[in-house]
C-alpha positions as CSV (number, residue, x, y, z in Angstrom):
1,M,76.3,58.1,127.8
2,T,78.0,60.1,125.3
3,Q,80.7,63.0,126.6
4,W,77.9,65.6,124.4
5,N,75.0,63.8,125.7
6,L,76.8,64.0,129.5
7,F,77.5,68.2,129.3
8,C,74.3,68.8,128.2
9,W,72.8,66.6,130.7
10,Y,75.1,68.9,133.0
11,I,73.9,72.1,131.7
12,E,70.1,71.5,131.7
13,N,70.8,70.4,135.1
14,K,72.9,73.4,136.4
15,G,70.8,76.4,133.7
16,P,67.0,74.6,133.5
17,G,66.9,76.2,129.7
18,F,69.2,77.3,128.7
19,R,70.4,75.7,126.2
20,G,66.6,76.1,124.4
21,G,67.2,79.9,125.2
22,I,70.2,79.6,122.6
23,V,68.4,77.6,120.1
24,A,65.8,80.2,120.1
25,R,68.1,83.0,120.6
26,T,70.2,81.8,117.6
27,C,66.7,80.6,115.3
28,Y,65.6,84.6,116.0
29,I,68.7,86.0,114.8
30,D,69.0,83.7,111.3
31,D,65.0,84.2,110.6
32,L,66.4,88.3,110.9
33,L,68.6,88.5,108.9
34,Q,67.1,85.9,106.6
35,K,64.3,89.2,106.0
36,C,67.3,91.7,105.9
37,I,68.9,89.9,102.7
38,E,65.4,89.4,101.4
39,D,65.1,93.3,102.1
40,G,68.4,94.2,100.4
41,I,71.1,94.6,103.2
42,T,74.7,94.7,101.3
43,Q,76.7,94.4,104.6
44,F,76.5,92.4,107.3
45,V,78.9,92.3,110.8
46,I,78.7,90.0,113.5
47,L,81.0,90.3,116.3
48,G,82.4,88.1,118.3
49,A,81.6,85.6,116.1
50,G,85.1,82.7,116.9
51,C,82.3,80.3,117.3
52,D,79.2,81.5,114.8
53,S,78.7,79.3,111.8
54,R,75.9,81.8,110.6
55,A,78.6,82.5,108.1
56,Y,79.2,78.9,106.5
57,R,74.6,77.9,107.5
58,I,73.2,80.7,105.7
59,D,73.7,80.4,101.5
60,S,72.4,84.1,100.7
61,L,75.1,85.4,102.8
62,K,77.4,84.5,100.1
63,N,76.3,87.6,97.8
64,I,77.0,90.2,101.7
65,N,80.0,91.3,102.6
66,V,80.1,90.3,106.5
């Protein structure tokens, strides 16, 4: 078992559904952001973005002030 798998196993045992909740929240925000981009937003602020990779994952953010 790798360290990552051990970490994921530990998190799920201490807080069942925690990882799934984070994945669901990320997908929701990404979908909402994509809709806002299609509607023409010109600026997007990521608060507390130390570990956020959204600006690198979503290509359409290249045309928006992040």
